[in-house]
C-alpha positions as CSV (number, residue, x, y, z in Angstrom):
1,X,104.4,171.5,13.3
2,X,108.3,171.5,14.4
3,X,109.3,172.2,17.9
4,X,111.0,175.0,19.0
5,X,114.6,175.1,19.3
6,X,115.3,174.0,22.8
7,X,118.4,175.6,24.9
8,X,121.2,173.4,24.9
9,X,121.8,172.1,28.7
10,X,125.5,171.6,28.2
11,X,125.9,175.4,27.4
12,X,123.3,176.5,30.0
13,X,125.8,175.0,32.7
14,X,128.5,176.7,31.2
15,X,129.8,174.6,28.4
16,X,133.2,174.0,30.6
17,X,134.4,171.0,32.8
18,X,131.8,171.4,35.3
19,X,129.3,171.0,33.0
20,X,130.9,167.9,31.4
21,X,131.0,166.3,35.1
22,X,127.2,167.4,35.6
23,X,126.4,165.4,32.5
24,X,128.6,162.8,32.5
25,X,130.8,163.3,29.5
26,X,133.5,161.3,31.2
27,X,132.1,158.5,32.8
28,X,135.3,157.5,34.8
29,X,135.7,160.8,36.3
30,X,132.0,161.0,37.4
31,X,132.2,157.3,39.1
32,X,135.5,158.4,40.8
33,X,133.6,161.4,42.0
34,X,130.3,159.4,43.0
35,X,132.2,156.8,44.7
36,X,134.5,159.1,46.7
37,X,131.5,161.1,47.7
38,X,129.7,158.0,48.9
39,X,132.8,157.1,50.7
40,X,133.5,160.1,52.5
41,X,129.6,160.2,53.4
42,X,130.1,156.5,54.8
43,X,133.3,157.5,56.9
44,X,131.5,160.8,58.4
45,X,128.0,159.7,59.0
46,X,128.2,156.0,59.7
47,X,131.5,155.2,60.8
48,X,131.8,158.4,63.1
49,X,134.9,159.3,61.7
50,X,135.6,163.5,62.3
51,X,136.2,165.7,59.3
52,X,139.4,167.0,61.7
53,X,141.0,163.8,62.4
54,X,140.3,162.6,58.5
55,X,141.8,165.7,57.0
56,X,144.9,165.6,59.5
57,X,145.7,161.6,58.7
58,X,145.1,162.5,54.9
59,X,148.0,165.2,55.3
60,X,150.1,163.1,57.5
61,X,149.6,160.2,55.0
62,X,150.5,162.3,52.1
63,X,153.3,164.2,53.9
64,X,155.1,160.9,54.7
65,X,154.8,159.7,51.4
66,X,156.0,162.8,49.5
67,X,159.1,162.9,52.2
68,X,160.1,158.8,51.7
69,X,159.7,159.5,47.8
70,X,162.0,162.7,47.9
71,X,164.5,161.0,50.0
72,X,164.5,157.6,47.9
73,X,164.7,159.8,44.9
74,X,167.8,161.4,45.8
75,X,169.6,158.0,47.2
76,X,168.6,156.0,44.1
77,X,168.8,158.5,41.4
78,X,164.9,158.6,40.8
79,X,162.6,161.5,39.8
80,X,161.3,163.7,42.2
81,X,157.5,163.7,43.0
82,X,155.6,165.1,39.9
83,X,154.4,167.9,41.8
84,X,152.9,171.0,40.0
85,X,154.0,174.4,41.0
86,X,152.6,174.8,44.5
87,X,151.3,178.4,44.3
88,X,148.2,180.0,43.9
89,X,148.6,182.7,41.1
90,X,147.2,186.3,41.1
91,X,144.8,185.9,38.1
92,X,143.3,183.0,39.9
93,X,143.1,185.0,43.4
94,X,141.5,187.9,41.3
95,X,138.9,185.9,39.2
96,X,138.0,184.4,42.6
97,X,137.1,187.5,44.2
98,X,135.2,188.8,41.1
99,X,133.0,185.8,41.4
100,X,132.8,186.4,45.2
101,X,132.1,190.1,44.6
102,X,129.0,189.2,42.4
103,X,127.4,187.1,44.8
104,X,128.1,189.4,47.6
105,X,126.6,192.4,46.1
106,X,123.5,190.7,44.9
107,X,122.8,189.5,48.5
108,X,123.4,192.8,49.5
109,X,120.8,194.3,46.9
110,X,118.4,191.7,47.9
111,X,119.2,193.1,51.6
112,X,118.7,196.4,50.6
113,X,115.7,195.9,48.9
114,X,114.1,194.4,51.8
115,X,115.4,196.5,54.6
116,X,115.5,200.1,53.0
117,X,113.1,199.4,49.8
118,X,110.3,197.7,51.8
119,X,109.7,195.3,49.0
120,X,107.2,193.0,50.3
121,X,107.3,190.5,47.2
122,X,110.7,190.1,47.9
123,X,110.5,189.8,51.6
124,X,108.0,186.8,51.3
125,X,110.1,185.3,48.4
126,X,113.2,185.2,50.6
127,X,111.3,184.2,53.9
128,X,109.5,181.7,52.1
129,X,112.9,180.2,50.8
130,X,114.6,180.5,54.3
131,X,111.8,178.2,56.1
132,X,112.0,175.9,53.3
133,X,116.2,175.5,53.6
134,X,115.3,175.4,57.5
135,X,112.3,172.9,57.2
136,X,114.3,170.3,55.2
137,X,117.4,171.2,57.1
138,X,115.4,169.8,60.1
139,X,115.3,166.3,58.8
140,X,118.9,166.3,57.9
141,X,122.5,167.3,59.1
142,X,124.6,169.5,57.1
143,X,126.8,166.4,55.6
144,X,123.9,164.5,54.7
145,X,122.2,167.7,52.7
146,X,126.0,167.9,50.9
147,X,125.7,164.3,49.9
148,X,122.2,164.6,48.6
149,X,123.4,167.5,46.5
150,X,126.0,165.6,44.9
151,X,123.9,162.7,43.9
152,X,121.0,165.5,42.7
153,X,123.7,167.2,40.8
154,X,125.0,164.2,39.1
155,X,121.6,162.8,38.4
156,X,119.1,165.8,37.6
157,X,121.2,167.5,34.6
158,X,121.6,164.3,32.8
159,X,117.9,163.2,33.1
160,X,117.0,166.5,32.3
161,X,119.2,166.7,28.7
162,X,117.7,163.2,28.1
163,X,114.0,164.2,28.7
164,X,114.4,167.7,28.1
165,X,111.1,168.3,25.8
166,X,108.7,166.4,28.2
167,X,110.2,167.8,31.4
168,X,110.1,171.6,30.0
169,X,106.4,171.0,28.9
170,X,105.2,169.6,32.4
171,X,107.3,172.5,34.1
172,X,105.7,175.4,32.0
173,X,102.2,174.0,33.3
174,X,103.3,173.5,36.8
175,X,104.9,177.3,36.8
176,X,101.6,178.9,35.1
177,X,99.5,177.3,38.1
178,X,102.0,178.0,40.9
179,X,102.5,181.7,39.4
180,X,98.5,182.0,39.6
181,X,98.0,180.7,42.8
182,X,101.1,182.8,44.2
183,X,99.3,186.1,42.9
184,X,96.1,185.1,44.6
185,X,98.0,184.7,47.8
186,X,100.1,187.6,47.3
187,X,96.8,189.9,46.3
188,X,95.0,188.6,49.4
189,X,98.1,189.6,51.6
190,X,98.6,193.1,50.1
191,X,94.9,194.0,50.5
192,X,95.0,193.6,54.0
193,X,97.7,195.7,54.5
194,X,96.5,199.7,55.2
195,X,98.8,201.4,52.6
196,X,96.5,204.4,52.5
197,X,97.0,205.4,56.2
198,X,100.3,207.1,55.5
199,X,98.7,209.2,52.5
200,X,95.5,210.0,54.9
201,X,98.1,211.4,57.3
202,X,100.1,213.7,54.7
203,X,97.0,215.5,53.3
204,X,95.4,215.9,56.9
């Protein structure tokens, strides 16, 4: 019996340059990203280098290089530094604003469902997620969490693409088990809340 068609991991990640990076389509680019993120994590975490001093020194070095390059180019009749057009286009700003608007509206809809709608299920999901983030964050600082996120982003998608079928099967079984247990816990919590009290007051 033939297995059902699986969704392409590359397409599910957007099918663009980000998906190419996550799935190691360009090994040199990914290796540079991995080495660069590791070097930054080592500088800030182990060597005690501060972010502000690092950015200042990098910008200072860049400005000095560009300045002397431009001066030597005018004196020696050499080409100027190959810099692109240093401006942000209106299209880029509008696209970024649209993406931010979608996420802000999604966050506001969740807050509305909890604060106004009184959605207990949504409240429990958000509270559990925030507690998990807080619990994990107590073991690491922010920079280490970002570095772990980079490592997971460069490893999990490519491993999932390689072993997609067995991972999907095991995730499906685990999802069904978690869903059953979650419904049991949710039903126990809901059963302890006296929803009928408001109705009794209205009928009196």
